[in-house]
TORMI-849696 format. One line per field, with one value per residue (C-alpha): residue in three letters; residue number from 1; x, y, z; chain. Coordinates in Angstrom, 1 decimal, decimal comma, padded with zeros to 4 digits, m for minus. Layout:
REM residues N
resn = [ALA / ...]
resi = [NUM / ...]
u = [X / ...]
v = [Y / ...]
w = [Z / ...]
chain = [A / ...]
REM end
This chain:
REM residues 360
resn = [MET / ASP / LEU / PHE / ARG / ASN / PHE / LYS / SER / VAL / THR / LYS / THR / CYS / TYR / GLY / ARG / GLY / SER / PHE / GLY / LYS / LEU / GLY / GLU / ILE / LEU / GLU / PRO / HIS / ARG / SER / ALA / ASN / LYS / GLY / PHE / MET / VAL / PHE / LEU / VAL / ASP / HIS / TYR / PHE / GLU / GLY / LYS / ALA / ASP / PHE / ILE / ALA / CYS / ILE / PRO / LYS / GLN / ALA / ALA / ASP / GLU / ILE / ILE / PHE / CYS / SER / THR / ALA / LYS / GLU / PRO / SER / THR / LYS / GLN / ILE / ASP / GLY / LEU / ARG / ASP / ASP / ILE / LEU / ALA / ARG / ARG / GLY / LEU / PRO / ALA / GLY / MET / VAL / GLY / ILE / GLY / GLY / GLY / ASN / VAL / MET / ASP / VAL / ALA / LYS / ALA / LEU / SER / LEU / MET / PHE / THR / ASN / GLU / GLY / SER / SER / VAL / GLN / TYR / GLN / GLY / LEU / ASN / LEU / ILE / LYS / LYS / PRO / GLY / ILE / TYR / HIS / CYS / GLY / VAL / PRO / THR / ILE / SER / GLY / THR / GLY / ALA / GLU / VAL / SER / MET / THR / ALA / VAL / LEU / THR / GLY / PRO / VAL / LYS / LYS / LEU / GLY / LEU / LYS / CYS / ASP / TRP / THR / VAL / PHE / ASP / GLN / ILE / VAL / LEU / ASP / PRO / ASP / LEU / ILE / ALA / SER / VAL / PRO / ARG / ASP / GLN / TRP / PHE / TYR / THR / GLY / MET / ASP / THR / TYR / ILE / HIS / SER / VAL / GLU / ALA / ILE / THR / GLY / THR / LYS / LYS / ASN / THR / PHE / ALA / GLU / ALA / TYR / SER / GLU / LYS / ALA / LEU / GLY / MET / CYS / ARG / GLU / VAL / PHE / LEU / LYS / ARG / GLU / ARG / SER / ASP / PRO / LYS / SER / ASP / GLU / PHE / LEU / MET / VAL / ALA / SER / TYR / MET / GLY / GLY / LEU / SER / LEU / THR / TYR / SER / GLU / VAL / GLY / VAL / CYS / HIS / ALA / LEU / SER / TYR / GLY / LEU / GLY / LYS / VAL / LEU / GLU / LEU / HIS / HIS / CYS / ILE / ALA / ASN / CYS / ILE / ALA / PHE / ASP / LYS / LEU / GLU / ASP / VAL / TYR / GLY / ASP / TYR / VAL / GLN / GLU / PHE / LYS / GLY / MET / VAL / LYS / HIS / LEU / GLN / VAL / ASN / ILE / PRO / GLN / GLY / LEU / ALA / LYS / ASP / TRP / SER / GLU / SER / THR / ILE / ASP / ALA / MET / ALA / GLU / VAL / ALA / TYR / ASN / LEU / PRO / HIS / MET / TRP / ASP / HIS / ALA / PHE / GLY / PRO / ASP / TRP / GLN / LYS / VAL / LEU / ASP / ARG / GLU / ARG / ILE / LYS / GLY / TRP / TYR / ARG / ARG / MET]
resi = [1 / 2 / 3 / 4 / 5 / 6 / 7 / 8 / 9 / 10 / 11 / 12 / 13 / 14 / 15 / 16 / 17 / 18 / 19 / 20 / 21 / 22 / 23 / 24 / 25 / 26 / 27 / 28 / 29 / 30 / 31 / 32 / 33 / 34 / 35 / 36 / 37 / 38 / 39 / 40 / 41 / 42 / 43 / 44 / 45 / 46 / 47 / 48 / 49 / 50 / 51 / 52 / 53 / 54 / 55 / 56 / 57 / 58 / 59 / 60 / 61 / 62 / 63 / 64 / 65 / 66 / 67 / 68 / 69 / 70 / 71 / 72 / 73 / 74 / 75 / 76 / 77 / 78 / 79 / 80 / 81 / 82 / 83 / 84 / 85 / 86 / 87 / 88 / 89 / 90 / 91 / 92 / 93 / 94 / 95 / 96 / 97 / 98 / 99 / 100 / 101 / 102 / 103 / 104 / 105 / 106 / 107 / 108 / 109 / 110 / 111 / 112 / 113 / 114 / 115 / 116 / 117 / 118 / 119 / 120 / 121 / 122 / 123 / 124 / 125 / 126 / 127 / 128 / 129 / 130 / 131 / 132 / 133 / 134 / 135 / 136 / 137 / 138 / 139 / 140 / 141 / 142 / 143 / 144 / 145 / 146 / 147 / 148 / 149 / 150 / 151 / 152 / 153 / 154 / 155 / 156 / 157 / 158 / 159 / 160 / 161 / 162 / 163 / 164 / 165 / 166 / 167 / 168 / 169 / 170 / 171 / 172 / 173 / 174 / 175 / 176 / 177 / 178 / 179 / 180 / 181 / 182 / 183 / 184 / 185 / 186 / 187 / 188 / 189 / 190 / 191 / 192 / 193 / 194 / 195 / 196 / 197 / 198 / 199 / 200 / 201 / 202 / 203 / 204 / 205 / 206 / 207 / 208 / 209 / 210 / 211 / 212 / 213 / 214 / 215 / 216 / 217 / 218 / 219 / 220 / 221 / 222 / 223 / 224 / 225 / 226 / 227 / 228 / 229 / 230 / 231 / 232 / 233 / 234 / 235 / 236 / 237 / 238 / 239 / 240 / 241 / 242 / 243 / 244 / 245 / 246 / 247 / 248 / 249 / 250 / 251 / 252 / 253 / 254 / 255 / 256 / 257 / 258 / 259 / 260 / 261 / 262 / 263 / 264 / 265 / 266 / 267 / 268 / 269 / 270 / 271 / 272 / 273 / 274 / 275 / 276 / 277 / 278 / 279 / 280 / 281 / 282 / 283 / 284 / 285 / 286 / 287 / 288 / 289 / 290 / 291 / 292 / 293 / 294 / 295 / 296 / 297 / 298 / 299 / 300 / 301 / 302 / 303 / 304 / 305 / 306 / 307 / 308 / 309 / 310 / 311 / 312 / 313 / 314 / 315 / 316 / 317 / 318 / 319 / 320 / 321 / 322 / 323 / 324 / 325 / 326 / 327 / 328 / 329 / 330 / 331 / 332 / 333 / 334 / 335 / 336 / 337 / 338 / 339 / 340 / 341 / 342 / 343 / 344 / 345 / 346 / 347 / 348 / 349 / 350 / 351 / 352 / 353 / 354 / 355 / 356 / 357 / 358 / 359 / 360]
u = [008,1 / 006,8 / 004,4 / 000,9 / m001,2 / m004,0 / m004,2 / m006,3 / m004,8 / m006,2 / m008,9 / m008,0 / m004,9 / m004,6 / m001,1 / 000,4 / 000,8 / m002,6 / m004,5 / m006,2 / m008,2 / m009,8 / m011,2 / m014,7 / m014,9 / m013,6 / m016,2 / m019,2 / m020,2 / m020,3 / m022,6 / m025,9 / m025,1 / m026,8 / m027,9 / m026,0 / m023,5 / m019,7 / m017,8 / m014,4 / m012,1 / m009,4 / m006,2 / m006,7 / m003,4 / m005,6 / m008,3 / m008,5 / m006,4 / m009,2 / m007,3 / m006,8 / m010,3 / m011,7 / m010,1 / m012,1 / m015,0 / m017,6 / m021,2 / m024,1 / m025,0 / m021,4 / m019,6 / m016,0 / m014,8 / m011,4 / m009,5 / m007,0 / m003,7 / m002,5 / m002,9 / m002,7 / m006,1 / m008,1 / m011,0 / m012,9 / m012,4 / m013,7 / m016,7 / m017,6 / m017,4 / m019,4 / m022,2 / m022,4 / m022,6 / m025,1 / m027,3 / m027,3 / m027,2 / m027,5 / m025,2 / m022,8 / m022,2 / m018,5 / m015,5 / m012,6 / m009,5 / m007,3 / m004,1 / m001,3 / m001,3 / m003,3 / m006,2 / m006,2 / m006,3 / m009,3 / m011,0 / m010,4 / m011,6 / m014,7 / m015,7 / m015,7 / m017,4 / m020,3 / m021,4 / m020,1 / m022,0 / m020,5 / m017,2 / m014,1 / m012,3 / m013,7 / m012,3 / m008,7 / m006,8 / m006,7 / m009,9 / m012,3 / m014,5 / m017,7 / m019,0 / m017,5 / m017,5 / m018,7 / m016,7 / m013,5 / m010,9 / m007,5 / m005,6 / m002,2 / m000,8 / 002,4 / 004,2 / 005,9 / 003,4 / 002,1 / m001,4 / m002,6 / m002,0 / m002,1 / m004,8 / m004,5 / m006,1 / m003,9 / m005,9 / m005,0 / m007,5 / m008,0 / m005,8 / m003,6 / m002,4 / m003,4 / m005,0 / m008,3 / m006,8 / m008,6 / m009,2 / m012,0 / m009,8 / m007,9 / m009,0 / m011,2 / m009,4 / m006,3 / m005,2 / m001,4 / m000,6 / 003,0 / 002,0 / 000,2 / 003,3 / 005,5 / 004,8 / 005,4 / 007,7 / 011,3 / 011,5 / 008,0 / 008,8 / 011,8 / 010,2 / 007,3 / 009,6 / 011,6 / 008,6 / 008,9 / 012,7 / 012,1 / 009,2 / 011,5 / 014,4 / 012,2 / 010,4 / 013,6 / 015,6 / 013,1 / 012,0 / 008,8 / 010,1 / 009,9 / 010,8 / 007,6 / 008,5 / 012,2 / 011,3 / 009,2 / 011,6 / 014,7 / 013,1 / 011,7 / 015,1 / 016,7 / 014,2 / 014,7 / 018,4 / 017,7 / 015,5 / 017,4 / 021,0 / 021,3 / 018,6 / 017,7 / 014,4 / 013,4 / 013,9 / 010,4 / 011,5 / 012,0 / 008,3 / 007,6 / 010,2 / 009,0 / 005,3 / 006,0 / 008,5 / 005,7 / 003,4 / 006,1 / 007,2 / 003,6 / 003,3 / 006,6 / 004,8 / 002,0 / 004,2 / 006,3 / 006,0 / 007,4 / 009,9 / 011,9 / 011,6 / 007,8 / 007,3 / 009,3 / 007,5 / 004,1 / 005,2 / 006,3 / 003,0 / 000,7 / 002,4 / 003,9 / 001,5 / 004,5 / 003,5 / 004,3 / 006,9 / 009,0 / 008,8 / 010,1 / 013,1 / 013,9 / 013,9 / 015,6 / 018,5 / 019,4 / 019,0 / 022,4 / 022,8 / 019,8 / 019,8 / 023,6 / 024,5 / 020,9 / 021,1 / 024,4 / 022,8 / 019,9 / 022,3 / 024,0 / 020,6 / 020,0 / 023,4 / 023,1 / 019,7 / 020,5 / 017,3 / 016,8 / 016,2 / 015,4 / 018,1 / 018,4 / 014,7 / 015,1 / 016,8 / 013,3 / 011,4 / 010,6 / 011,1 / 007,3 / 007,1 / 009,8 / 008,0 / 004,7 / 006,3 / 008,1 / 004,9 / 003,1 / 006,1 / 006,4 / 002,8 / 003,3 / 004,4 / 003,8 / 006,5 / 009,0 / 008,3 / 009,3 / 012,3 / 013,8 / 011,8 / 009,2 / 011,6 / 011,9 / 011,2 / 014,6 / 016,4 / 014,1 / 012,6 / 011,2 / 014,7 / 016,2 / 013,3 / 013,8 / 017,5 / 016,6 / 014,3 / 017,0 / 019,2 / 016,8]
v = [m052,7 / m049,2 / m047,6 / m047,8 / m044,7 / m043,8 / m040,1 / m037,2 / m034,0 / m030,5 / m030,5 / m027,1 / m024,9 / m021,3 / m019,9 / m016,6 / m012,9 / m011,2 / m014,5 / m013,4 / m011,0 / m014,0 / m015,4 / m014,1 / m015,7 / m019,0 / m019,0 / m018,1 / m021,6 / m022,8 / m020,2 / m021,9 / m024,8 / m025,1 / m021,6 / m019,8 / m017,8 / m018,0 / m017,7 / m016,0 / m017,0 / m014,3 / m014,1 / m011,4 / m009,8 / m008,2 / m006,8 / m003,1 / m003,3 / m001,8 / m002,1 / m005,8 / m006,5 / m004,6 / m007,2 / m010,0 / m010,8 / m010,7 / m010,6 / m009,2 / m012,5 / m013,6 / m013,4 / m012,4 / m013,9 / m012,8 / m015,7 / m015,2 / m017,0 / m016,3 / m020,0 / m023,1 / m024,3 / m026,3 / m028,7 / m026,3 / m023,4 / m025,5 / m026,8 / m023,3 / m021,7 / m024,5 / m024,3 / m020,5 / m020,4 / m023,2 / m021,6 / m018,2 / m018,9 / m022,6 / m024,5 / m022,3 / m022,8 / m022,9 / m021,9 / m019,8 / m019,7 / m016,6 / m016,6 / m018,9 / m022,6 / m021,9 / m020,3 / m022,9 / m025,7 / m024,1 / m023,7 / m027,3 / m028,6 / m026,4 / m027,6 / m031,2 / m030,5 / m028,7 / m032,1 / m034,5 / m034,7 / m034,3 / m032,8 / m032,7 / m034,4 / m037,8 / m037,3 / m036,7 / m039,4 / m041,1 / m041,6 / m041,1 / m038,5 / m040,1 / m037,6 / m035,2 / m031,6 / m028,5 / m026,8 / m025,2 / m023,0 / m022,0 / m018,8 / m018,7 / m015,3 / m016,8 / m019,8 / m022,8 / m025,0 / m026,9 / m026,7 / m025,6 / m029,1 / m031,4 / m033,9 / m032,9 / m030,2 / m030,2 / m029,5 / m029,4 / m031,3 / m031,9 / m034,9 / m034,8 / m032,6 / m034,6 / m033,8 / m034,6 / m036,6 / m037,9 / m037,3 / m035,0 / m032,6 / m031,6 / m028,3 / m028,2 / m025,1 / m023,2 / m019,8 / m019,2 / m015,5 / m014,6 / m011,0 / m011,9 / m013,0 / m010,1 / m008,2 / m011,0 / m009,9 / m011,2 / m013,6 / m015,0 / m015,5 / m017,5 / m019,6 / m020,6 / m021,1 / m023,5 / m025,7 / m026,5 / m027,2 / m029,5 / m031,3 / m032,0 / m033,2 / m035,5 / m036,8 / m038,1 / m039,2 / m041,7 / m045,2 / m044,6 / m042,4 / m043,4 / m041,8 / m039,7 / m038,2 / m037,7 / m035,8 / m033,2 / m033,0 / m032,5 / m029,7 / m028,0 / m028,1 / m026,6 / m023,8 / m023,2 / m022,9 / m020,3 / m018,3 / m018,5 / m018,7 / m017,0 / m014,4 / m011,2 / m011,0 / m008,1 / m010,2 / m010,9 / m014,3 / m015,3 / m015,2 / m017,2 / m019,8 / m020,1 / m020,4 / m023,2 / m024,8 / m024,8 / m026,6 / m029,2 / m029,6 / m030,4 / m033,0 / m034,6 / m035,9 / m037,6 / m040,6 / m040,2 / m038,8 / m036,2 / m037,4 / m036,4 / m032,6 / m032,6 / m035,0 / m032,8 / m029,7 / m031,3 / m031,6 / m027,9 / m026,9 / m029,0 / m028,2 / m024,7 / m023,5 / m022,5 / m021,9 / m024,8 / m023,2 / m021,5 / m024,7 / m026,6 / m024,2 / m024,5 / m028,3 / m028,7 / m026,4 / m029,1 / m032,3 / m032,5 / m036,0 / m037,0 / m034,8 / m034,0 / m031,8 / m030,5 / m029,0 / m027,4 / m026,0 / m024,7 / m022,9 / m021,4 / m020,0 / m018,5 / m016,9 / m015,6 / m014,0 / m013,0 / m014,6 / m015,1 / m018,7 / m018,7 / m020,4 / m021,5 / m022,2 / m025,5 / m023,9 / m022,5 / m025,7 / m027,9 / m031,7 / m032,1 / m029,8 / m031,9 / m035,1 / m033,8 / m032,8 / m036,1 / m038,0 / m036,0 / m036,7 / m040,4 / m041,0 / m040,3 / m043,8 / m043,0 / m040,3 / m042,5 / m045,4 / m043,2 / m041,8 / m045,1 / m048,0 / m050,4 / m051,4 / m047,7 / m048,6 / m050,4 / m047,2 / m044,6 / m044,2 / m041,2 / m040,5 / m039,9 / m037,6 / m035,7 / m035,3 / m033,5 / m031,1 / m030,4 / m029,1 / m026,4]
w = [m078,8 / m079,7 / m077,4 / m078,8 / m078,8 / m081,2 / m080,4 / m081,5 / m082,8 / m082,7 / m085,4 / m086,9 / m086,6 / m087,8 / m087,7 / m088,6 / m087,7 / m087,6 / m087,4 / m084,1 / m086,4 / m088,0 / m084,7 / m085,3 / m088,7 / m087,3 / m084,5 / m086,6 / m087,8 / m084,2 / m082,7 / m083,3 / m080,9 / m077,5 / m076,1 / m078,9 / m076,8 / m076,6 / m073,3 / m073,7 / m070,9 / m070,9 / m068,8 / m066,1 / m067,4 / m070,1 / m067,8 / m068,4 / m071,6 / m073,8 / m077,1 / m076,7 / m075,4 / m078,4 / m080,7 / m079,1 / m081,4 / m078,7 / m079,8 / m077,7 / m076,0 / m075,4 / m072,1 / m071,3 / m068,0 / m066,7 / m065,3 / m062,5 / m062,9 / m059,4 / m058,6 / m060,8 / m062,1 / m059,5 / m059,5 / m057,2 / m059,7 / m062,6 / m060,8 / m059,6 / m063,0 / m064,6 / m062,1 / m062,2 / m066,0 / m066,3 / m063,6 / m065,2 / m068,9 / m069,7 / m072,0 / m074,1 / m077,8 / m077,1 / m074,9 / m076,1 / m073,9 / m074,5 / m072,4 / m071,2 / m070,3 / m067,1 / m069,0 / m071,8 / m069,3 / m067,6 / m070,9 / m071,8 / m068,5 / m068,5 / m072,0 / m070,6 / m067,3 / m069,0 / m070,3 / m067,6 / m064,3 / m060,8 / m059,7 / m061,9 / m059,0 / m060,2 / m063,7 / m062,7 / m064,7 / m068,0 / m070,1 / m067,2 / m069,0 / m070,2 / m072,8 / m075,3 / m074,2 / m076,0 / m078,8 / m077,5 / m079,0 / m077,7 / m078,4 / m076,6 / m075,6 / m074,2 / m075,5 / m073,9 / m072,0 / m075,1 / m073,6 / m077,0 / m078,4 / m075,3 / m074,4 / m070,8 / m068,6 / m065,5 / m062,3 / m058,6 / m056,6 / m052,9 / m053,0 / m056,1 / m059,0 / m062,1 / m065,5 / m067,1 / m070,0 / m073,0 / m076,7 / m076,0 / m074,0 / m077,2 / m078,6 / m081,7 / m082,9 / m082,0 / m083,3 / m083,2 / m083,7 / m082,8 / m082,4 / m079,2 / m077,4 / m078,2 / m075,0 / m072,5 / m069,6 / m070,1 / m067,1 / m067,6 / m071,4 / m070,4 / m067,6 / m069,9 / m072,9 / m070,8 / m070,4 / m074,1 / m073,7 / m070,7 / m072,4 / m075,3 / m073,1 / m071,0 / m074,1 / m075,7 / m072,6 / m071,3 / m072,0 / m073,8 / m076,7 / m080,3 / m083,7 / m083,7 / m080,3 / m081,3 / m084,5 / m082,7 / m079,7 / m081,7 / m083,8 / m080,7 / m079,0 / m082,1 / m082,1 / m078,4 / m079,0 / m081,7 / m079,3 / m076,1 / m077,2 / m080,6 / m081,1 / m079,3 / m077,4 / m079,7 / m082,9 / m084,3 / m085,4 / m081,8 / m081,1 / m084,3 / m083,4 / m079,8 / m080,7 / m083,1 / m080,6 / m078,0 / m080,4 / m081,3 / m077,6 / m076,7 / m079,5 / m078,5 / m075,4 / m077,4 / m078,1 / m075,0 / m071,4 / m069,0 / m066,4 / m063,3 / m063,6 / m064,1 / m061,2 / m058,9 / m060,3 / m059,4 / m055,8 / m055,8 / m057,3 / m055,1 / m051,8 / m052,3 / m055,0 / m057,2 / m060,8 / m063,1 / m065,4 / m062,7 / m060,6 / m063,7 / m063,9 / m060,2 / m060,4 / m063,8 / m062,6 / m060,0 / m062,2 / m063,8 / m062,5 / m064,5 / m067,6 / m067,8 / m070,8 / m071,2 / m067,7 / m068,6 / m071,8 / m069,7 / m067,3 / m070,4 / m071,5 / m068,0 / m068,1 / m071,6 / m070,9 / m067,3 / m066,1 / m062,3 / m061,2 / m057,5 / m055,4 / m051,8 / m051,3 / m049,4 / m046,4 / m045,5 / m046,0 / m043,0 / m043,2 / m043,3 / m046,3 / m048,1 / m047,1 / m048,5 / m051,9 / m052,1 / m051,6 / m054,4 / m056,7 / m055,8 / m056,6 / m060,3 / m061,5 / m065,2 / m065,1 / m063,1 / m065,5 / m068,4 / m066,7 / m065,3 / m066,8 / m065,4 / m062,5 / m061,4 / m057,8 / m057,7 / m058,4 / m056,8 / m053,4 / m051,4 / m049,9 / m053,4 / m054,3 / m051,0 / m051,9 / m055,1 / m053,2 / m050,7 / m053,5 / m054,6]
chain = [A / A / A / A / A / A / A / A / A / A / A / A / A / A / A / A / A / A / A / A / A / A / A / A / A / A / A / A / A / A / A / A / A / A / A / A / A / A / A / A / A / A / A / A / A / A / A / A / A / A / A / A / A / A / A / A / A / A / A / A / A / A / A / A / A / A / A / A / A / A / A / A / A / A / A / A / A / A / A / A / A / A / A / A / A / A / A / A / A / A / A / A / A / A / A / A / A / A / A / A / A / A / A / A / A / A / A / A / A / A / A / A / A / A / A / A / A / A / A / A / A / A / A / A / A / A / A / A / A / A / A / A / A / A / A / A / A / A / A / A / A / A / A / A / A / A / A / A / A / A / A / A / A / A / A / A / A / A / A / A / A / A / A / A / A / A / A / A / A / A / A / A / A / A / A / A / A / A / A / A / A / A / A / A / A / A / A / A / A / A / A / A / A / A / A / A / A / A / A / A / A / A / A / A / A / A / A / A / A / A / A / A / A / A / A / A / A / A / A / A / A / A / A / A / A / A / A / A / A / A / A / A / A / A / A / A / A / A / A / A / A / A / A / A / A / A / A / A / A / A / A / A / A / A / A / A / A / A / A / A / A / A / A / A / A / A / A / A / A / A / A / A / A / A / A / A / A / A / A / A / A / A / A / A / A / A / A / A / A / A / A / A / A / A / A / A / A / A / A / A / A / A / A / A / A / A / A / A / A / A / A / A / A / A / A / A / A / A / A / A / A / A / A / A / A / A / A / A / A / A / A / A / A / A / A / A / A / A / A / A / A / A / A / A / A / A / A / A / A / A / A / A / A / A / A / A / A / A / A / A]
REM end
């Protein structure tokens, strides 16, 4: 039986080179809500880059907040930003996240927490949010995570790493401008792009897939092959392909799920505070027994582009560290159910998970 999901898509999508220049026009109809000011949450990478900042359509009452991406988004960070803005300014008209998946997840989570009482910790999970958030718009400046289309804002909390996941998480508007991702450093461009590739592989190799998921996954995988095996990094088409692949890779999960790699990545992120995309690459590189030819293809992309995937990390990990990561990973039953089916506990235990970590 097909998996039943009645999901919400991004309400409006603007795509094309130069579309970032239309952001002011896009936001204008939404400025009269609440206290009438917009909050632009901008990746700290752009701090001090006057030419880029000048392109943000900030009006006199608006705020620009530079968001550090040194660590993955946390419940503490979200609660602190929400409380600070409400205390100083009141309820914004809207949130605009400009950056990578980290920044977009913060923008999505903040939009929800402005209207839902208490700590974001209590909303980590599926459909726990009680009220719709404020207007929120996403502008990716690096492509791969699919955060621009996903219904999840992944947060690291005091106990678990898990998203605020519901229809209201989804952006009201996204602006996809390939010009914005042209200057991403090579290794980071690859790590983040691989999130799309891995999303698509996991979506179509598990038990919860259907034709909808397969269509998006297969197209995203084809575009990833164009970008990472056939085209030069300097080819303008590469950025266009990768931006659209990220969108499709994100949608591939709407009627499917992530699997083994993402479960292991969550352990790496929670315990070692490794960034999600490089953690995915470290894990996927060692999962040939699960994903076979796809891992071989991944290794071919790494070799073709001469990208560095960290090796030999496990030799410096204590058994207690490996135990802690395995515990985080094991407690993600929806991912294991997708990877191995409803009887996943018959084929998977903590020792097998620890074995994957020891390869890294």
